[in-house]
PDB file of N, CA, C and O in Angstrom:
ATOM      1  N   MET A   1      -2.720   1.234 -18.931  1.00  0.00           N
ATOM      2  CA  MET A   1      -1.503   0.481 -19.093  1.00  0.00           C
ATOM      3  C   MET A   1      -0.495   0.881 -18.010  1.00  0.00           C
ATOM      4  O   MET A   1       0.421   1.654 -18.293  1.00  0.00           O
ATOM      5  N   PRO A   2      -0.637   0.383 -16.795  1.00  0.00           N
ATOM      6  CA  PRO A   2       0.283   0.770 -15.732  1.00  0.00           C
ATOM      7  C   PRO A   2       1.715   0.304 -15.970  1.00  0.00           C
ATOM      8  O   PRO A   2       2.645   0.871 -15.397  1.00  0.00           O
ATOM      9  N   GLU A   3       1.911  -0.714 -16.800  1.00  0.00           N
ATOM     10  CA  GLU A   3       3.264  -1.207 -17.055  1.00  0.00           C
ATOM     11  C   GLU A   3       4.138  -0.182 -17.785  1.00  0.00           C
ATOM     12  O   GLU A   3       5.353  -0.360 -17.857  1.00  0.00           O
ATOM     13  N   ARG A   4       3.549   0.877 -18.322  1.00  0.00           N
ATOM     14  CA  ARG A   4       4.350   1.906 -18.998  1.00  0.00           C
ATOM     15  C   ARG A   4       5.262   2.650 -18.031  1.00  0.00           C
ATOM     16  O   ARG A   4       6.193   3.328 -18.466  1.00  0.00           O
ATOM     17  N   PHE A   5       5.012   2.536 -16.722  1.00  0.00           N
ATOM     18  CA  PHE A   5       5.830   3.208 -15.728  1.00  0.00           C
ATOM     19  C   PHE A   5       6.904   2.308 -15.118  1.00  0.00           C
ATOM     20  O   PHE A   5       7.635   2.755 -14.234  1.00  0.00           O
ATOM     21  N   LEU A   6       7.023   1.055 -15.560  1.00  0.00           N
ATOM     22  CA  LEU A   6       7.956   0.121 -14.935  1.00  0.00           C
ATOM     23  C   LEU A   6       9.412   0.549 -15.058  1.00  0.00           C
ATOM     24  O   LEU A   6      10.156   0.451 -14.081  1.00  0.00           O
ATOM     25  N   GLU A   7       9.833   1.009 -16.194  1.00  0.00           N
ATOM     26  CA  GLU A   7      11.240   1.333 -16.412  1.00  0.00           C
ATOM     27  C   GLU A   7      11.558   2.817 -16.210  1.00  0.00           C
ATOM     28  O   GLU A   7      12.655   3.258 -16.553  1.00  0.00           O
ATOM     29  N   SER A   8      10.635   3.582 -15.669  1.00  0.00           N
ATOM     30  CA  SER A   8      10.872   5.019 -15.515  1.00  0.00           C
ATOM     31  C   SER A   8      11.215   5.355 -14.068  1.00  0.00           C
ATOM     32  O   SER A   8      10.941   4.577 -13.153  1.00  0.00           O
ATOM     33  N   GLU A   9      11.805   6.500 -13.881  1.00  0.00           N
ATOM     34  CA  GLU A   9      12.212   6.978 -12.552  1.00  0.00           C
ATOM     35  C   GLU A   9      11.227   8.043 -12.070  1.00  0.00           C
ATOM     36  O   GLU A   9      11.648   9.123 -11.654  1.00  0.00           O
ATOM     37  N   ILE A  10       9.940   7.760 -12.119  1.00  0.00           N
ATOM     38  CA  ILE A  10       8.914   8.738 -11.793  1.00  0.00           C
ATOM     39  C   ILE A  10       8.687   8.777 -10.282  1.00  0.00           C
ATOM     40  O   ILE A  10       8.606   7.739  -9.626  1.00  0.00           O
ATOM     41  N   ASP A  11       8.588   9.978  -9.751  1.00  0.00           N
ATOM     42  CA  ASP A  11       8.338  10.200  -8.338  1.00  0.00           C
ATOM     43  C   ASP A  11       6.840  10.412  -8.139  1.00  0.00           C
ATOM     44  O   ASP A  11       6.253  11.278  -8.788  1.00  0.00           O
ATOM     45  N   VAL A  12       6.210   9.638  -7.254  1.00  0.00           N
ATOM     46  CA  VAL A  12       4.761   9.747  -7.056  1.00  0.00           C
ATOM     47  C   VAL A  12       4.378  10.889  -6.121  1.00  0.00           C
ATOM     48  O   VAL A  12       3.191  11.095  -5.868  1.00  0.00           O
ATOM     49  N   LYS A  13       5.338  11.625  -5.608  1.00  0.00           N
ATOM     50  CA  LYS A  13       5.041  12.694  -4.660  1.00  0.00           C
ATOM     51  C   LYS A  13       4.710  14.014  -5.338  1.00  0.00           C
ATOM     52  O   LYS A  13       4.606  15.036  -4.660  1.00  0.00           O
ATOM     53  N   GLY A  14       4.540  14.021  -6.664  1.00  0.00           N
ATOM     54  CA  GLY A  14       4.097  15.224  -7.336  1.00  0.00           C
ATOM     55  C   GLY A  14       5.185  16.067  -7.948  1.00  0.00           C
ATOM     56  O   GLY A  14       4.925  17.198  -8.358  1.00  0.00           O
ATOM     57  N   ARG A  15       6.408  15.549  -8.025  1.00  0.00           N
ATOM     58  CA  ARG A  15       7.489  16.319  -8.630  1.00  0.00           C
ATOM     59  C   ARG A  15       7.621  16.034 -10.123  1.00  0.00           C
ATOM     60  O   ARG A  15       8.146  16.864 -10.865  1.00  0.00           O
ATOM     61  N   ASP A  16       7.160  14.889 -10.565  1.00  0.00           N
ATOM     62  CA  ASP A  16       7.155  14.529 -11.981  1.00  0.00           C
ATOM     63  C   ASP A  16       5.709  14.575 -12.455  1.00  0.00           C
ATOM     64  O   ASP A  16       4.836  13.941 -11.862  1.00  0.00           O
ATOM     65  N   PHE A  17       5.458  15.314 -13.510  1.00  0.00           N
ATOM     66  CA  PHE A  17       4.083  15.534 -13.927  1.00  0.00           C
ATOM     67  C   PHE A  17       3.598  14.521 -14.956  1.00  0.00           C
ATOM     68  O   PHE A  17       2.543  14.724 -15.557  1.00  0.00           O
ATOM     69  N   GLU A  18       4.348  13.419 -15.179  1.00  0.00           N
ATOM     70  CA  GLU A  18       3.859  12.336 -16.013  1.00  0.00           C
ATOM     71  C   GLU A  18       2.852  11.483 -15.241  1.00  0.00           C
ATOM     72  O   GLU A  18       1.906  10.945 -15.816  1.00  0.00           O
ATOM     73  N   LEU A  19       3.069  11.370 -13.950  1.00  0.00           N
ATOM     74  CA  LEU A  19       2.197  10.577 -13.084  1.00  0.00           C
ATOM     75  C   LEU A  19       1.950  11.380 -11.813  1.00  0.00           C
ATOM     76  O   LEU A  19       2.877  11.649 -11.049  1.00  0.00           O
ATOM     77  N   ILE A  20       0.710  11.755 -11.596  1.00  0.00           N
ATOM     78  CA  ILE A  20       0.361  12.477 -10.374  1.00  0.00           C
ATOM     79  C   ILE A  20      -0.877  11.797  -9.774  1.00  0.00           C
ATOM     80  O   ILE A  20      -1.988  12.307  -9.914  1.00  0.00           O
ATOM     81  N   PRO A  21      -0.691  10.648  -9.108  1.00  0.00           N
ATOM     82  CA  PRO A  21      -1.857   9.930  -8.590  1.00  0.00           C
ATOM     83  C   PRO A  21      -2.574  10.652  -7.456  1.00  0.00           C
ATOM     84  O   PRO A  21      -3.764  10.420  -7.242  1.00  0.00           O
ATOM     85  N   PHE A  22      -1.884  11.515  -6.728  1.00  0.00           N
ATOM     86  CA  PHE A  22      -2.487  12.195  -5.594  1.00  0.00           C
ATOM     87  C   PHE A  22      -2.592  13.700  -5.802  1.00  0.00           C
ATOM     88  O   PHE A  22      -2.879  14.428  -4.852  1.00  0.00           O
ATOM     89  N   GLY A  23      -2.369  14.180  -7.010  1.00  0.00           N
ATOM     90  CA  GLY A  23      -2.404  15.605  -7.266  1.00  0.00           C
ATOM     91  C   GLY A  23      -1.094  16.255  -6.859  1.00  0.00           C
ATOM     92  O   GLY A  23      -0.139  15.566  -6.499  1.00  0.00           O
ATOM     93  N   ALA A  24      -1.046  17.559  -6.914  1.00  0.00           N
ATOM     94  CA  ALA A  24       0.183  18.272  -6.560  1.00  0.00           C
ATOM     95  C   ALA A  24      -0.157  19.681  -6.112  1.00  0.00           C
ATOM     96  O   ALA A  24      -1.257  20.181  -6.346  1.00  0.00           O
ATOM     97  N   GLY A  25       0.800  20.301  -5.470  1.00  0.00           N
ATOM     98  CA  GLY A  25       0.641  21.695  -5.074  1.00  0.00           C
ATOM     99  C   GLY A  25      -0.342  21.879  -3.935  1.00  0.00           C
ATOM    100  O   GLY A  25      -0.420  21.054  -3.025  1.00  0.00           O
ATOM    101  N   ARG A  26      -1.094  22.973  -3.995  1.00  0.00           N
ATOM    102  CA  ARG A  26      -2.032  23.304  -2.918  1.00  0.00           C
ATOM    103  C   ARG A  26      -3.205  22.340  -2.852  1.00  0.00           C
ATOM    104  O   ARG A  26      -3.818  22.190  -1.795  1.00  0.00           O
ATOM    105  N   ARG A  27      -3.523  21.695  -3.945  1.00  0.00           N
ATOM    106  CA  ARG A  27      -4.686  20.805  -3.980  1.00  0.00           C
ATOM    107  C   ARG A  27      -4.301  19.327  -3.908  1.00  0.00           C
ATOM    108  O   ARG A  27      -5.018  18.463  -4.414  1.00  0.00           O
ATOM    109  N   ILE A  28      -3.164  19.048  -3.274  1.00  0.00           N
ATOM    110  CA  ILE A  28      -2.721  17.667  -3.148  1.00  0.00           C
ATOM    111  C   ILE A  28      -3.693  16.884  -2.260  1.00  0.00           C
ATOM    112  O   ILE A  28      -4.316  17.450  -1.362  1.00  0.00           O
ATOM    113  N   CYS A  29      -3.811  15.627  -2.510  1.00  0.00           N
ATOM    114  CA  CYS A  29      -4.751  14.768  -1.790  1.00  0.00           C
ATOM    115  C   CYS A  29      -4.376  14.684  -0.306  1.00  0.00           C
ATOM    116  O   CYS A  29      -3.225  14.386   0.011  1.00  0.00           O
ATOM    117  N   PRO A  30      -5.307  14.937   0.600  1.00  0.00           N
ATOM    118  CA  PRO A  30      -4.984  14.829   2.027  1.00  0.00           C
ATOM    119  C   PRO A  30      -4.792  13.382   2.471  1.00  0.00           C
ATOM    120  O   PRO A  30      -4.308  13.138   3.577  1.00  0.00           O
ATOM    121  N   GLY A  31      -5.163  12.420   1.629  1.00  0.00           N
ATOM    122  CA  GLY A  31      -5.004  11.009   1.983  1.00  0.00           C
ATOM    123  C   GLY A  31      -3.649  10.430   1.636  1.00  0.00           C
ATOM    124  O   GLY A  31      -3.433   9.234   1.829  1.00  0.00           O
ATOM    125  N   LEU A  32      -2.720  11.245   1.126  1.00  0.00           N
ATOM    126  CA  LEU A  32      -1.398  10.759   0.742  1.00  0.00           C
ATOM    127  C   LEU A  32      -0.657  10.088   1.910  1.00  0.00           C
ATOM    128  O   LEU A  32      -0.143   8.987   1.716  1.00  0.00           O
ATOM    129  N   PRO A  33      -0.572  10.679   3.097  1.00  0.00           N
ATOM    130  CA  PRO A  33       0.110   9.979   4.200  1.00  0.00           C
ATOM    131  C   PRO A  33      -0.588   8.664   4.572  1.00  0.00           C
ATOM    132  O   PRO A  33       0.078   7.685   4.909  1.00  0.00           O
ATOM    133  N   LEU A  34      -1.909   8.639   4.513  1.00  0.00           N
ATOM    134  CA  LEU A  34      -2.633   7.408   4.806  1.00  0.00           C
ATOM    135  C   LEU A  34      -2.310   6.342   3.766  1.00  0.00           C
ATOM    136  O   LEU A  34      -2.132   5.175   4.116  1.00  0.00           O
ATOM    137  N   ALA A  35      -2.233   6.721   2.507  1.00  0.00           N
ATOM    138  CA  ALA A  35      -1.918   5.760   1.443  1.00  0.00           C
ATOM    139  C   ALA A  35      -0.534   5.164   1.649  1.00  0.00           C
ATOM    140  O   ALA A  35      -0.346   3.964   1.447  1.00  0.00           O
ATOM    141  N   TYR A  36       0.440   5.980   2.049  1.00  0.00           N
ATOM    142  CA  TYR A  36       1.786   5.462   2.295  1.00  0.00           C
ATOM    143  C   TYR A  36       1.794   4.461   3.449  1.00  0.00           C
ATOM    144  O   TYR A  36       2.528   3.473   3.408  1.00  0.00           O
ATOM    145  N   LYS A  37       0.991   4.709   4.469  1.00  0.00           N
ATOM    146  CA  LYS A  37       0.922   3.769   5.588  1.00  0.00           C
ATOM    147  C   LYS A  37       0.173   2.499   5.209  1.00  0.00           C
ATOM    148  O   LYS A  37       0.518   1.415   5.679  1.00  0.00           O
ATOM    149  N   MET A  38      -0.841   2.619   4.369  1.00  0.00           N
ATOM    150  CA  MET A  38      -1.641   1.461   3.976  1.00  0.00           C
ATOM    151  C   MET A  38      -0.858   0.487   3.104  1.00  0.00           C
ATOM    152  O   MET A  38      -1.150  -0.709   3.113  1.00  0.00           O
ATOM    153  N   VAL A  39       0.119   0.966   2.358  1.00  0.00           N
ATOM    154  CA  VAL A  39       0.936   0.066   1.534  1.00  0.00           C
ATOM    155  C   VAL A  39       1.625  -0.958   2.425  1.00  0.00           C
ATOM    156  O   VAL A  39       1.672  -2.140   2.083  1.00  0.00           O
ATOM    157  N   HIS A  40       2.158  -0.523   3.558  1.00  0.00           N
ATOM    158  CA  HIS A  40       2.828  -1.448   4.472  1.00  0.00           C
ATOM    159  C   HIS A  40       1.834  -2.433   5.087  1.00  0.00           C
ATOM    160  O   HIS A  40       2.152  -3.610   5.255  1.00  0.00           O
ATOM    161  N   LEU A  41       0.652  -1.964   5.419  1.00  0.00           N
ATOM    162  CA  LEU A  41      -0.350  -2.856   5.998  1.00  0.00           C
ATOM    163  C   LEU A  41      -0.837  -3.886   4.985  1.00  0.00           C
ATOM    164  O   LEU A  41      -1.035  -5.049   5.339  1.00  0.00           O
ATOM    165  N   ARG A  42      -1.031  -3.481   3.738  1.00  0.00           N
ATOM    166  CA  ARG A  42      -1.469  -4.422   2.710  1.00  0.00           C
ATOM    167  C   ARG A  42      -0.392  -5.460   2.429  1.00  0.00           C
ATOM    168  O   ARG A  42      -0.699  -6.636   2.231  1.00  0.00           O
ATOM    169  N   LEU A  43       0.859  -5.038   2.410  1.00  0.00           N
ATOM    170  CA  LEU A  43       1.958  -5.981   2.214  1.00  0.00           C
ATOM    171  C   LEU A  43       2.013  -6.982   3.363  1.00  0.00           C
ATOM    172  O   LEU A  43       2.189  -8.179   3.134  1.00  0.00           O
ATOM    173  N   ALA A  44       1.866  -6.509   4.583  1.00  0.00           N
ATOM    174  CA  ALA A  44       1.852  -7.409   5.741  1.00  0.00           C
ATOM    175  C   ALA A  44       0.683  -8.381   5.655  1.00  0.00           C
ATOM    176  O   ALA A  44       0.819  -9.548   6.021  1.00  0.00           O
ATOM    177  N   SER A  45      -0.452  -7.914   5.179  1.00  0.00           N
ATOM    178  CA  SER A  45      -1.613  -8.785   5.011  1.00  0.00           C
ATOM    179  C   SER A  45      -1.343  -9.874   3.977  1.00  0.00           C
ATOM    180  O   SER A  45      -1.717 -11.028   4.185  1.00  0.00           O
ATOM    181  N   LEU A  46      -0.702  -9.521   2.873  1.00  0.00           N
ATOM    182  CA  LEU A  46      -0.359 -10.524   1.866  1.00  0.00           C
ATOM    183  C   LEU A  46       0.622 -11.553   2.419  1.00  0.00           C
ATOM    184  O   LEU A  46       0.476 -12.753   2.185  1.00  0.00           O
ATOM    185  N   LEU A  47       1.620 -11.071   3.152  1.00  0.00           N
ATOM    186  CA  LEU A  47       2.598 -11.997   3.712  1.00  0.00           C
ATOM    187  C   LEU A  47       1.966 -12.943   4.716  1.00  0.00           C
ATOM    188  O   LEU A  47       2.352 -14.110   4.791  1.00  0.00           O
ATOM    189  N   TYR A  48       1.016 -12.467   5.479  1.00  0.00           N
ATOM    190  CA  TYR A  48       0.364 -13.279   6.501  1.00  0.00           C
ATOM    191  C   TYR A  48      -0.650 -14.255   5.898  1.00  0.00           C
ATOM    192  O   TYR A  48      -0.815 -15.364   6.406  1.00  0.00           O
ATOM    193  N   THR A  49      -1.327 -13.857   4.826  1.00  0.00           N
ATOM    194  CA  THR A  49      -2.420 -14.649   4.272  1.00  0.00           C
ATOM    195  C   THR A  49      -1.944 -15.866   3.489  1.00  0.00           C
ATOM    196  O   THR A  49      -2.576 -16.921   3.553  1.00  0.00           O
ATOM    197  N   PHE A  50      -0.860 -15.743   2.761  1.00  0.00           N
ATOM    198  CA  PHE A  50      -0.413 -16.818   1.885  1.00  0.00           C
ATOM    199  C   PHE A  50       0.822 -17.509   2.446  1.00  0.00           C
ATOM    200  O   PHE A  50       1.546 -16.959   3.275  1.00  0.00           O
ATOM    201  N   HIS A  51       1.038 -18.720   1.971  1.00  0.00           N
ATOM    202  CA  HIS A  51       2.309 -19.402   2.152  1.00  0.00           C
ATOM    203  C   HIS A  51       3.137 -19.053   0.918  1.00  0.00           C
ATOM    204  O   HIS A  51       2.586 -18.918  -0.175  1.00  0.00           O
ATOM    205  N   TRP A  52       4.431 -18.908   1.075  1.00  0.00           N
ATOM    206  CA  TRP A  52       5.274 -18.449  -0.020  1.00  0.00           C
ATOM    207  C   TRP A  52       6.355 -19.466  -0.314  1.00  0.00           C
ATOM    208  O   TRP A  52       6.851 -20.138   0.590  1.00  0.00           O
ATOM    209  N   LYS A  53       6.720 -19.578  -1.588  1.00  0.00           N
ATOM    210  CA  LYS A  53       7.864 -20.402  -1.973  1.00  0.00           C
ATOM    211  C   LYS A  53       8.710 -19.609  -2.955  1.00  0.00           C
ATOM    212  O   LYS A  53       8.215 -18.707  -3.631  1.00  0.00           O
ATOM    213  N   LEU A  54       9.973 -19.949  -3.027  1.00  0.00           N
ATOM    214  CA  LEU A  54      10.879 -19.260  -3.939  1.00  0.00           C
ATOM    215  C   LEU A  54      10.696 -19.788  -5.355  1.00  0.00           C
ATOM    216  O   LEU A  54      10.406 -20.968  -5.550  1.00  0.00           O
ATOM    217  N   ALA A  55      10.866 -18.918  -6.336  1.00  0.00           N
ATOM    218  CA  ALA A  55      10.690 -19.303  -7.731  1.00  0.00           C
ATOM    219  C   ALA A  55      11.859 -20.182  -8.196  1.00  0.00           C
ATOM    220  O   ALA A  55      12.949 -20.142  -7.624  1.00  0.00           O
ATOM    221  N   HIS A  56      11.616 -20.952  -9.211  1.00  0.00           N
ATOM    222  CA  HIS A  56      12.620 -21.798  -9.875  1.00  0.00           C
ATOM    223  C   HIS A  56      13.245 -22.807  -8.916  1.00  0.00           C
ATOM    224  O   HIS A  56      14.422 -23.139  -9.057  1.00  0.00           O
ATOM    225  N   ASP A  57      12.482 -23.300  -7.949  1.00  0.00           N
ATOM    226  CA  ASP A  57      12.958 -24.283  -6.968  1.00  0.00           C
ATOM    227  C   ASP A  57      14.263 -23.869  -6.299  1.00  0.00           C
ATOM    228  O   ASP A  57      15.118 -24.710  -6.025  1.00  0.00           O
ATOM    229  N   LEU A  58      14.412 -22.598  -6.041  1.00  0.00           N
ATOM    230  CA  LEU A  58      15.588 -22.049  -5.378  1.00  0.00           C
ATOM    231  C   LEU A  58      15.475 -22.311  -3.884  1.00  0.00           C
ATOM    232  O   LEU A  58      14.389 -22.218  -3.313  1.00  0.00           O
ATOM    233  N   LYS A  59      16.576 -22.634  -3.264  1.00  0.00           N
ATOM    234  CA  LYS A  59      16.608 -22.838  -1.820  1.00  0.00           C
ATOM    235  C   LYS A  59      17.085 -21.556  -1.154  1.00  0.00           C
ATOM    236  O   LYS A  59      17.812 -20.773  -1.764  1.00  0.00           O
ATOM    237  N   SER A  60      16.686 -21.340   0.077  1.00  0.00           N
ATOM    238  CA  SER A  60      17.037 -20.105   0.771  1.00  0.00           C
ATOM    239  C   SER A  60      18.547 -19.978   0.967  1.00  0.00           C
ATOM    240  O   SER A  60      19.064 -18.864   1.047  1.00  0.00           O
ATOM    241  N   GLU A  61      19.255 -21.093   1.046  1.00  0.00           N
ATOM    242  CA  GLU A  61      20.708 -21.046   1.212  1.00  0.00           C
ATOM    243  C   GLU A  61      21.394 -20.548  -0.060  1.00  0.00           C
ATOM    244  O   GLU A  61      22.498 -20.008   0.009  1.00  0.00           O
ATOM    245  N   ASP A  62      20.753 -20.722  -1.224  1.00  0.00           N
ATOM    246  CA  ASP A  62      21.360 -20.361  -2.503  1.00  0.00           C
ATOM    247  C   ASP A  62      20.990 -18.962  -2.975  1.00  0.00           C
ATOM    248  O   ASP A  62      21.381 -18.559  -4.071  1.00  0.00           O
ATOM    249  N   MET A  63      20.246 -18.219  -2.171  1.00  0.00           N
ATOM    250  CA  MET A  63      19.833 -16.871  -2.589  1.00  0.00           C
ATOM    251  C   MET A  63      21.014 -15.920  -2.612  1.00  0.00           C
ATOM    252  O   MET A  63      21.890 -15.972  -1.749  1.00  0.00           O
ATOM    253  N   ASP A  64      21.024 -15.042  -3.621  1.00  0.00           N
ATOM    254  CA  ASP A  64      22.049 -14.011  -3.733  1.00  0.00           C
ATOM    255  C   ASP A  64      21.599 -12.805  -2.922  1.00  0.00           C
ATOM    256  O   ASP A  64      20.616 -12.153  -3.274  1.00  0.00           O
ATOM    257  N   MET A  65      22.309 -12.503  -1.842  1.00  0.00           N
ATOM    258  CA  MET A  65      21.916 -11.410  -0.957  1.00  0.00           C
ATOM    259  C   MET A  65      22.809 -10.189  -1.118  1.00  0.00           C
ATOM    260  O   MET A  65      22.843  -9.333  -0.234  1.00  0.00           O
ATOM    261  N   THR A  66      23.541 -10.089  -2.241  1.00  0.00           N
ATOM    262  CA  THR A  66      24.380  -8.921  -2.462  1.00  0.00           C
ATOM    263  C   THR A  66      23.510  -7.702  -2.731  1.00  0.00           C
ATOM    264  O   THR A  66      22.369  -7.820  -3.178  1.00  0.00           O
ATOM    265  N   GLU A  67      24.067  -6.535  -2.452  1.00  0.00           N
ATOM    266  CA  GLU A  67      23.297  -5.297  -2.553  1.00  0.00           C
ATOM    267  C   GLU A  67      23.850  -4.409  -3.650  1.00  0.00           C
ATOM    268  O   GLU A  67      25.039  -4.448  -3.966  1.00  0.00           O
ATOM    269  N   LYS A  68      22.962  -3.606  -4.226  1.00  0.00           N
ATOM    270  CA  LYS A  68      23.335  -2.631  -5.238  1.00  0.00           C
ATOM    271  C   LYS A  68      23.104  -1.259  -4.625  1.00  0.00           C
ATOM    272  O   LYS A  68      21.998  -0.966  -4.172  1.00  0.00           O
ATOM    273  N   PHE A  69      24.116  -0.424  -4.603  1.00  0.00           N
ATOM    274  CA  PHE A  69      24.013   0.861  -3.942  1.00  0.00           C
ATOM    275  C   PHE A  69      23.500   1.932  -4.896  1.00  0.00           C
ATOM    276  O   PHE A  69      23.778   1.897  -6.094  1.00  0.00           O
ATOM    277  N   GLY A  70      22.760   2.870  -4.357  1.00  0.00           N
ATOM    278  CA  GLY A  70      22.225   4.002  -5.082  1.00  0.00           C
ATOM    279  C   GLY A  70      21.702   4.974  -4.043  1.00  0.00           C
ATOM    280  O   GLY A  70      22.305   5.130  -2.982  1.00  0.00           O
ATOM    281  N   LEU A  71      20.587   5.630  -4.334  1.00  0.00           N
ATOM    282  CA  LEU A  71      19.975   6.493  -3.330  1.00  0.00           C
ATOM    283  C   LEU A  71      19.464   5.681  -2.159  1.00  0.00           C
ATOM    284  O   LEU A  71      19.460   6.147  -1.020  1.00  0.00           O
ATOM    285  N   SER A  72      19.031   4.457  -2.445  1.00  0.00           N
ATOM    286  CA  SER A  72      18.672   3.514  -1.400  1.00  0.00           C
ATOM    287  C   SER A  72      19.268   2.161  -1.774  1.00  0.00           C
ATOM    288  O   SER A  72      19.644   1.952  -2.927  1.00  0.00           O
ATOM    289  N   ILE A  73      19.356   1.262  -0.839  1.00  0.00           N
ATOM    290  CA  ILE A  73      19.982  -0.032  -1.092  1.00  0.00           C
ATOM    291  C   ILE A  73      18.936  -0.991  -1.654  1.00  0.00           C
ATOM    292  O   ILE A  73      17.857  -1.154  -1.085  1.00  0.00           O
ATOM    293  N   HIS A  74      19.270  -1.620  -2.775  1.00  0.00           N
ATOM    294  CA  HIS A  74      18.409  -2.624  -3.399  1.00  0.00           C
ATOM    295  C   HIS A  74      19.197  -3.915  -3.541  1.00  0.00           C
ATOM    296  O   HIS A  74      20.428  -3.907  -3.523  1.00  0.00           O
ATOM    297  N   LYS A  75      18.485  -5.019  -3.682  1.00  0.00           N
ATOM    298  CA  LYS A  75      19.141  -6.283  -3.974  1.00  0.00           C
ATOM    299  C   LYS A  75      19.623  -6.258  -5.413  1.00  0.00           C
ATOM    300  O   LYS A  75      18.932  -5.735  -6.288  1.00  0.00           O
ATOM    301  N   SER A  76      20.800  -6.818  -5.670  1.00  0.00           N
ATOM    302  CA  SER A  76      21.304  -6.835  -7.039  1.00  0.00           C
ATOM    303  C   SER A  76      20.488  -7.804  -7.899  1.00  0.00           C
ATOM    304  O   SER A  76      20.313  -7.563  -9.093  1.00  0.00           O
ATOM    305  N   GLU A  77      19.993  -8.880  -7.319  1.00  0.00           N
ATOM    306  CA  GLU A  77      19.086  -9.804  -8.008  1.00  0.00           C
ATOM    307  C   GLU A  77      17.741  -9.746  -7.295  1.00  0.00           C
ATOM    308  O   GLU A  77      17.682 -10.018  -6.096  1.00  0.00           O
ATOM    309  N   PRO A  78      16.655  -9.400  -7.990  1.00  0.00           N
ATOM    310  CA  PRO A  78      15.350  -9.293  -7.325  1.00  0.00           C
ATOM    311  C   PRO A  78      14.874 -10.628  -6.754  1.00  0.00           C
ATOM    312  O   PRO A  78      15.180 -11.692  -7.292  1.00  0.00           O
ATOM    313  N   LEU A  79      14.137 -10.556  -5.679  1.00  0.00           N
ATOM    314  CA  LEU A  79      13.565 -11.741  -5.059  1.00  0.00           C
ATOM    315  C   LEU A  79      12.290 -12.126  -5.796  1.00  0.00           C
ATOM    316  O   LEU A  79      11.409 -11.289  -5.997  1.00  0.00           O
ATOM    317  N   LEU A  80      12.190 -13.373  -6.195  1.00  0.00           N
ATOM    318  CA  LEU A  80      10.978 -13.879  -6.839  1.00  0.00           C
ATOM    319  C   LEU A  80      10.336 -14.878  -5.890  1.00  0.00           C
ATOM    320  O   LEU A  80      10.890 -15.948  -5.637  1.00  0.00           O
ATOM    321  N   ALA A  81       9.181 -14.532  -5.371  1.00  0.00           N
ATOM    322  CA  ALA A  81       8.452 -15.408  -4.451  1.00  0.00           C
ATOM    323  C   ALA A  81       7.073 -15.665  -5.029  1.00  0.00           C
ATOM    324  O   ALA A  81       6.447 -14.762  -5.585  1.00  0.00           O
ATOM    325  N   ILE A  82       6.605 -16.885  -4.900  1.00  0.00           N
ATOM    326  CA  ILE A  82       5.321 -17.294  -5.471  1.00  0.00           C
ATOM    327  C   ILE A  82       4.353 -17.609  -4.330  1.00  0.00           C
ATOM    328  O   ILE A  82       4.650 -18.458  -3.490  1.00  0.00           O
ATOM    329  N   PRO A  83       3.196 -16.936  -4.287  1.00  0.00           N
ATOM    330  CA  PRO A  83       2.227 -17.255  -3.239  1.00  0.00           C
ATOM    331  C   PRO A  83       1.425 -18.501  -3.598  1.00  0.00           C
ATOM    332  O   PRO A  83       1.108 -18.724  -4.767  1.00  0.00           O
ATOM    333  N   PHE A  84       1.102 -19.303  -2.608  1.00  0.00           N
ATOM    334  CA  PHE A  84       0.202 -20.430  -2.822  1.00  0.00           C
ATOM    335  C   PHE A  84      -0.596 -20.650  -1.557  1.00  0.00           C
ATOM    336  O   PHE A  84      -0.162 -20.321  -0.453  1.00  0.00           O
ATOM    337  N   ILE A  85      -1.758 -21.207  -1.746  1.00  0.00           N
ATOM    338  CA  ILE A  85      -2.631 -21.496  -0.600  1.00  0.00           C
ATOM    339  C   ILE A  85      -2.375 -22.930  -0.173  1.00  0.00           C
ATOM    340  O   ILE A  85      -2.506 -23.867  -0.962  1.00  0.00           O
ATOM    341  N   PHE A  86      -2.016 -23.078   1.064  1.00  0.00           N
ATOM    342  CA  PHE A  86      -1.703 -24.399   1.613  1.00  0.00           C
ATOM    343  C   PHE A  86      -3.004 -25.105   1.966  1.00  0.00           C
ATOM    344  O   PHE A  86      -3.800 -24.596   2.755  1.00  0.00           O
ATOM    345  N   SER A  87      -3.212 -26.249   1.396  1.00  0.00           N
ATOM    346  CA  SER A  87      -4.434 -27.011   1.713  1.00  0.00           C
ATOM    347  C   SER A  87      -4.069 -28.222   2.556  1.00  0.00           C
ATOM    348  O   SER A  87      -3.039 -28.864   2.347  1.00  0.00           O
ATOM    349  N   ILE A  88      -4.916 -28.511   3.489  1.00  0.00           N
ATOM    350  CA  ILE A  88      -4.655 -29.628   4.411  1.00  0.00           C
ATOM    351  C   ILE A  88      -5.347 -30.875   3.904  1.00  0.00           C
ATOM    352  O   ILE A  88      -5.256 -31.930   4.532  1.00  0.00           O
TER     353      ILE A  88
END
């Protein structure tokens, strides 16, 4: 049930022991830096492979681009994009 972690502030780098996907301490997974780099490549692959449209027939001019400040900057309203395969 991976959705149990949606509302939690768990750190995947091994500081929170509720979730340790790569291990911790001296026996931490040596593939951790590779996994962090692969996330960006997989995201780029998804963006390149599909055509995307905004949810709820929203137009790009009507998007709320305000930011919510914290440790890092997030959008105050999450972006909802729907992938679809364009057929000719």
